[in-house]
C-alpha positions as MATLAB code, in Angstrom:
seq = 'MKNHLTILICVACVAISCETVSKIGNQKVRLVSPDREEVLSKDNAFTGLGIDNMHAIALQIVSDSILVVQLQPTEETPEFFHAFSLRTMSSLGFFGKKGRGPGELISPHMAKKMSGTKTMSVSENSLAKAFNIDVQASIGTKTMVLSKESVLPQVSVDWIPLGDSSQLTLCMEQDEFIFQVFGEKGTVVQTIRPYKGIDAQQKAPYLSGLITGNASGDQAAVCLVCFPQVLYMDTITGQITAVAVDSEYKHWESTLNTMFGPQTIEYYCSVTPSRDYLIAAYKGYSIGEGMTGSHGTQIHVFDWNGRFIHRISVSETLSDICFDSSSRLLYAIDSSESSIVRYDLSGLL';
ca = [
    -224.431  -58.339   -5.600;
    -223.648  -54.550   -5.648;
    -219.644  -56.043   -5.212;
    -220.143  -58.372   -7.679;
    -221.545  -55.735  -10.195;
    -218.993  -53.921   -9.284;
    -216.256  -56.374  -10.403;
    -217.788  -57.448  -13.468;
    -217.844  -53.346  -14.490;
    -214.305  -53.074  -13.443;
    -213.806  -55.857  -16.093;
    -214.926  -54.946  -19.021;
    -213.368  -51.218  -18.812;
    -210.160  -53.063  -18.351;
    -211.027  -54.925  -21.672;
    -212.216  -52.174  -23.406;
    -209.289  -50.053  -22.453;
    -206.804  -52.651  -24.538;
    -208.177  -51.626  -27.557;
    -207.930  -48.383  -29.043;
    -208.888  -47.118  -32.533;
    -205.322  -46.201  -34.909;
    -205.605  -45.049  -38.152;
    -203.267  -48.008  -39.040;
    -205.306  -50.342  -39.754;
    -208.346  -48.444  -39.724;
    -209.987  -50.269  -36.602;
    -209.172  -51.412  -32.871;
    -205.951  -52.445  -32.377;
    -205.432  -54.500  -29.539;
    -202.838  -54.428  -26.968;
    -201.092  -57.704  -26.700;
    -198.375  -58.879  -24.186;
    -196.503  -62.177  -24.128;
    -197.087  -65.591  -22.347;
    -193.535  -65.982  -21.685;
    -190.430  -64.057  -22.165;
    -186.896  -65.645  -22.508;
    -183.170  -64.481  -22.768;
    -181.624  -66.621  -25.397;
    -177.813  -67.172  -26.597;
    -177.196  -68.003  -30.399;
    -175.686  -71.140  -31.193;
    -171.812  -71.842  -30.927;
    -172.095  -74.943  -32.208;
    -172.808  -72.860  -35.780;
    -169.831  -70.554  -35.091;
    -166.855  -71.445  -37.618;
    -169.090  -73.704  -39.814;
    -168.021  -71.674  -43.326;
    -171.292  -69.896  -43.246;
    -171.466  -67.332  -40.398;
    -168.893  -64.966  -41.859;
    -170.973  -63.986  -45.015;
    -171.836  -60.748  -45.713;
    -175.330  -61.539  -46.194;
    -178.388  -59.541  -47.268;
    -181.110  -61.955  -47.084;
    -181.829  -65.067  -45.477;
    -184.433  -68.131  -46.758;
    -184.734  -71.900  -46.220;
    -186.255  -74.402  -49.446;
    -187.147  -78.048  -49.237;
    -186.068  -77.504  -45.329;
    -183.019  -78.597  -46.436;
    -180.707  -75.762  -48.434;
    -179.952  -72.363  -47.020;
    -179.956  -69.639  -49.600;
    -177.649  -66.431  -48.606;
    -178.417  -63.492  -50.586;
    -175.119  -61.697  -51.374;
    -173.901  -58.562  -53.487;
    -172.705  -60.039  -56.561;
    -168.980  -59.577  -57.598;
    -166.556  -59.659  -60.296;
    -165.174  -62.636  -58.975;
    -168.744  -64.565  -58.320;
    -171.626  -62.344  -60.224;
    -174.633  -64.421  -58.974;
    -176.758  -63.344  -56.153;
    -177.579  -66.097  -54.271;
    -175.295  -68.627  -52.721;
    -176.961  -72.228  -51.426;
    -175.980  -74.427  -48.636;
    -176.950  -77.591  -47.292;
    -178.358  -77.602  -43.519;
    -177.490  -81.020  -43.011;
    -173.851  -80.683  -43.923;
    -173.121  -77.203  -44.146;
    -171.041  -77.586  -47.249;
    -171.702  -74.938  -50.375;
    -173.645  -76.578  -53.189;
    -173.365  -73.644  -55.402;
    -174.280  -70.206  -56.968;
    -177.750  -69.191  -59.092;
    -179.180  -66.124  -60.046;
    -176.373  -63.962  -61.926;
    -176.621  -59.846  -62.063;
    -177.572  -58.616  -65.819;
    -179.792  -57.485  -67.610;
    -180.091  -60.979  -70.275;
    -182.670  -63.937  -69.900;
    -182.580  -65.767  -67.061;
    -180.370  -62.740  -64.698;
    -181.552  -60.230  -62.368;
    -181.067  -56.856  -61.657;
    -182.431  -56.208  -57.638;
    -183.906  -59.382  -56.493;
    -186.363  -59.310  -53.301;
    -186.826  -62.766  -51.624;
    -190.325  -63.138  -50.298;
    -190.627  -64.958  -47.061;
    -191.837  -67.919  -47.335;
    -192.157  -71.293  -45.372;
    -189.102  -73.572  -44.993;
    -190.585  -76.754  -46.334;
    -191.712  -74.594  -49.582;
    -189.772  -76.733  -52.651;
    -189.316  -73.292  -54.446;
    -187.943  -69.594  -53.806;
    -190.049  -66.683  -54.522;
    -188.286  -63.345  -55.726;
    -190.084  -60.215  -57.125;
    -188.396  -57.908  -59.234;
    -189.928  -54.658  -59.133;
    -188.202  -52.957  -62.101;
    -189.233  -55.536  -64.522;
    -192.575  -55.999  -62.755;
    -191.949  -59.709  -62.664;
    -192.103  -62.028  -59.834;
    -190.573  -65.559  -59.864;
    -190.743  -69.182  -58.197;
    -187.127  -70.468  -58.818;
    -186.374  -74.488  -58.270;
    -183.556  -73.790  -56.274;
    -182.130  -77.334  -56.845;
    -182.305  -77.203  -60.313;
    -180.988  -73.617  -60.602;
    -177.850  -74.733  -58.650;
    -176.593  -76.971  -61.450;
    -176.644  -74.250  -63.632;
    -176.198  -71.233  -62.164;
    -178.666  -69.307  -63.613;
    -182.762  -69.246  -62.628;
    -184.803  -72.187  -63.680;
    -188.299  -71.259  -62.974;
    -191.384  -72.872  -62.161;
    -193.617  -69.782  -62.638;
    -193.558  -66.240  -63.337;
    -195.787  -63.433  -62.697;
    -196.399  -60.094  -64.118;
    -197.010  -57.640  -61.621;
    -198.724  -54.222  -61.713;
    -196.377  -51.552  -62.587;
    -197.162  -49.602  -59.410;
    -196.588  -52.737  -57.048;
    -194.185  -52.060  -54.324;
    -194.169  -55.391  -52.301;
    -195.089  -59.002  -53.425;
    -195.658  -62.104  -51.909;
    -196.969  -65.813  -53.533;
    -200.275  -66.953  -51.036;
    -200.233  -71.120  -51.733;
    -199.807  -72.472  -55.161;
    -201.967  -70.182  -57.142;
    -202.613  -66.673  -55.582;
    -200.779  -63.102  -55.076;
    -200.615  -60.385  -53.172;
    -199.537  -56.959  -54.064;
    -198.798  -53.837  -52.122;
    -199.717  -51.033  -54.650;
    -200.216  -47.321  -54.582;
    -203.680  -46.407  -56.352;
    -204.620  -42.791  -56.272;
    -201.857  -41.842  -53.420;
    -203.324  -44.631  -51.491;
    -201.474  -47.586  -50.090;
    -203.666  -50.581  -51.041;
    -203.047  -54.705  -50.804;
    -204.788  -56.474  -54.118;
    -205.292  -60.572  -54.161;
    -204.959  -61.972  -57.559;
    -206.346  -65.013  -57.967;
    -205.094  -67.725  -60.284;
    -206.357  -66.290  -63.769;
    -204.755  -63.764  -63.167;
    -207.566  -60.955  -61.805;
    -207.630  -59.311  -58.861;
    -210.391  -60.855  -56.752;
    -209.860  -58.827  -52.846;
    -208.899  -55.315  -52.140;
    -207.622  -54.502  -48.706;
    -207.399  -50.971  -47.621;
    -205.671  -50.650  -43.877;
    -204.076  -46.865  -44.651;
    -207.559  -44.891  -45.686;
    -207.216  -41.531  -45.652;
    -203.107  -41.347  -45.295;
    -201.243  -39.879  -48.234;
    -198.855  -42.588  -49.209;
    -196.931  -40.191  -51.524;
    -196.326  -38.022  -48.490;
    -196.014  -40.877  -45.762;
    -194.205  -43.612  -47.778;
    -191.563  -44.628  -45.243;
    -193.838  -44.811  -41.938;
    -195.976  -46.975  -43.894;
    -193.400  -49.572  -44.425;
    -194.097  -52.926  -43.304;
    -192.716  -57.028  -43.994;
    -195.222  -59.060  -45.460;
    -195.957  -62.789  -45.014;
    -198.516  -65.738  -45.570;
    -199.582  -68.829  -44.240;
    -199.537  -72.224  -45.513;
    -203.083  -72.219  -46.734;
    -202.878  -68.486  -48.534;
    -205.962  -67.771  -46.842;
    -204.129  -65.021  -44.545;
    -201.285  -62.715  -44.881;
    -199.527  -60.784  -42.129;
    -197.800  -57.588  -42.493;
    -195.052  -56.271  -39.202;
    -195.158  -52.797  -39.417;
    -191.659  -51.297  -39.392;
    -192.925  -47.585  -37.795;
    -195.193  -49.156  -35.251;
    -195.628  -51.956  -32.767;
    -198.162  -53.258  -34.613;
    -199.229  -56.085  -36.780;
    -201.933  -56.340  -39.206;
    -203.632  -59.515  -39.893;
    -205.321  -59.998  -43.088;
    -207.788  -62.465  -44.654;
    -207.137  -62.712  -48.316;
    -210.790  -63.887  -48.666;
    -213.070  -61.438  -46.796;
    -210.576  -58.407  -46.595;
    -210.979  -58.446  -42.855;
    -208.049  -56.742  -40.741;
    -206.861  -57.560  -37.342;
    -204.497  -55.720  -35.471;
    -202.722  -55.979  -32.495;
    -199.686  -53.797  -30.658;
    -196.575  -54.864  -28.479;
    -196.269  -51.030  -26.733;
    -198.582  -48.566  -26.046;
    -196.625  -45.863  -28.340;
    -199.112  -47.328  -30.878;
    -201.621  -45.154  -29.516;
    -199.524  -41.869  -31.078;
    -199.619  -42.743  -34.133;
    -201.273  -39.266  -35.348;
    -197.803  -37.599  -34.103;
    -195.710  -40.102  -35.511;
    -197.153  -39.614  -38.831;
    -196.582  -36.169  -38.263;
    -192.988  -35.894  -37.632;
    -190.073  -35.981  -39.851;
    -188.635  -39.475  -40.867;
    -185.174  -39.711  -39.737;
    -182.205  -40.909  -37.372;
    -184.786  -40.375  -34.553;
    -187.260  -42.491  -36.086;
    -187.995  -45.679  -34.051;
    -187.667  -49.118  -36.431;
    -190.033  -51.711  -34.688;
    -190.044  -54.637  -36.854;
    -186.964  -55.606  -39.017;
    -187.845  -59.104  -40.619;
    -190.564  -61.733  -40.210;
    -190.334  -65.483  -41.358;
    -193.653  -67.993  -41.362;
    -194.147  -71.218  -40.411;
    -197.379  -73.444  -40.417;
    -197.686  -72.404  -36.562;
    -196.111  -69.433  -35.899;
    -195.720  -65.856  -37.123;
    -191.957  -65.203  -35.816;
    -190.595  -61.589  -35.823;
    -187.629  -59.282  -35.100;
    -187.914  -56.559  -33.400;
    -185.870  -53.503  -32.227;
    -187.940  -50.705  -30.590;
    -185.267  -47.942  -30.586;
    -184.031  -45.564  -33.328;
    -182.617  -45.682  -36.825;
    -179.798  -43.467  -35.298;
    -178.993  -45.933  -32.169;
    -178.988  -48.802  -34.277;
    -176.201  -47.203  -36.360;
    -173.870  -47.177  -33.129;
    -172.994  -50.350  -31.943;
    -174.968  -53.451  -30.772;
    -178.437  -52.665  -28.843;
    -179.636  -56.003  -29.116;
    -183.050  -57.446  -30.669;
    -186.360  -59.384  -29.274;
    -187.885  -62.365  -31.547;
    -191.448  -62.055  -31.137;
    -193.848  -65.240  -31.426;
    -197.099  -64.773  -32.343;
    -199.655  -67.554  -33.819;
    -201.736  -66.918  -36.499;
    -204.477  -65.505  -34.491;
    -202.223  -62.667  -32.830;
    -201.785  -64.133  -29.789;
    -197.964  -63.484  -28.138;
    -196.899  -66.541  -26.938;
    -193.001  -65.686  -26.986;
    -190.618  -62.518  -26.073;
    -187.485  -63.691  -26.704;
    -184.388  -61.106  -26.224;
    -181.024  -61.319  -27.581;
    -177.937  -59.690  -27.744;
    -177.435  -59.595  -31.485;
    -178.616  -56.731  -33.710;
    -180.794  -58.910  -36.140;
    -181.504  -57.646  -39.823;
    -183.359  -60.673  -41.451;
    -184.232  -64.069  -39.972;
    -185.335  -67.340  -41.376;
    -187.082  -70.334  -39.793;
    -186.510  -73.989  -40.096;
    -189.596  -75.702  -39.397;
    -188.180  -79.558  -39.210;
    -185.287  -78.589  -37.102;
    -186.886  -75.516  -34.793;
    -183.483  -73.744  -35.746;
    -183.552  -70.013  -36.077;
    -181.205  -68.652  -39.160;
    -180.501  -64.720  -38.781;
    -177.729  -62.117  -39.803;
    -176.074  -59.834  -37.308;
    -175.692  -56.888  -39.092;
    -173.222  -55.268  -36.416;
    -170.606  -58.098  -36.991;
    -171.896  -58.751  -40.703;
    -172.338  -62.548  -39.877;
    -174.885  -64.978  -39.992;
    -176.127  -66.516  -36.482;
    -178.400  -69.348  -35.206;
    -180.586  -69.720  -32.383;
    -181.616  -73.360  -31.201;
    -185.830  -72.556  -30.427;
    -186.884  -76.242  -30.238;
    -186.957  -76.225  -26.266;
    -189.537  -73.545  -26.866;
    -191.379  -74.212  -29.657;
];
């Protein structure tokens, strides 16, 4: 009986030790390990199809059939977005012209949405607006055909749509970063404060995160750039659940008090959602190291409850990812080669 009690005490101590309070998330953080670890090579069948050699900035899949590649506009091609068919890999056309006129954009940021959604969502902080773009209609006109336009708070830093009628914004309020959920009528229905007591004016780079949401819009996730953590936020109740993939998260205080620079560790660099999974690209090395050659990337696959399902290692240095839920193919930007690559996850997910 005594030995049995000792075992129970040891198990309890181990369980407690896996959770540590962190100010990034304002509550206990659960340290998680992957169920499986794999090494994956890029899909060589994708090489030479005409899409791979583009100097892309960001990627998004629409209607499970169109890959939208964001580019830097030029005099020859003044549009931001180039659309391709995922079935034939052929070009469908351009849209989203750079400019300050009607239907034009200055510096758009694509929100990460599930590949089956019929519209592409972008925010334009300089205009304090966000747009749902009908991609198929826009391709034919080379402009933006909108299905919805939203006004953002003037202090908005980041934005994602939540389902069909709500939206989530990251805002600055009295030197604090807060998340606000806006309902269908444009009123704030929930405020979430994961960074209480941290001066966002002074620590803004360290509070950078990559935001996305689930299919129903009742949950959002933030993959942190400077901490090996993922914050899950219930957009209805405001509750935060935090998980970490490396024990370095415990050193949050010393990280916040270190000058941001080339020595700063970059953890998560991109995120893409599906109905069942949260998929994120993870580096785990310093910004300075990332600027000198290829150091590889990990692809972390979570479920929407924080379970760490897969840690997949690839040799490419990835800067942006998007997931085709229908084919289980992951498209990514290899920043070291300035190219687009593809990985087949159908045998894993």
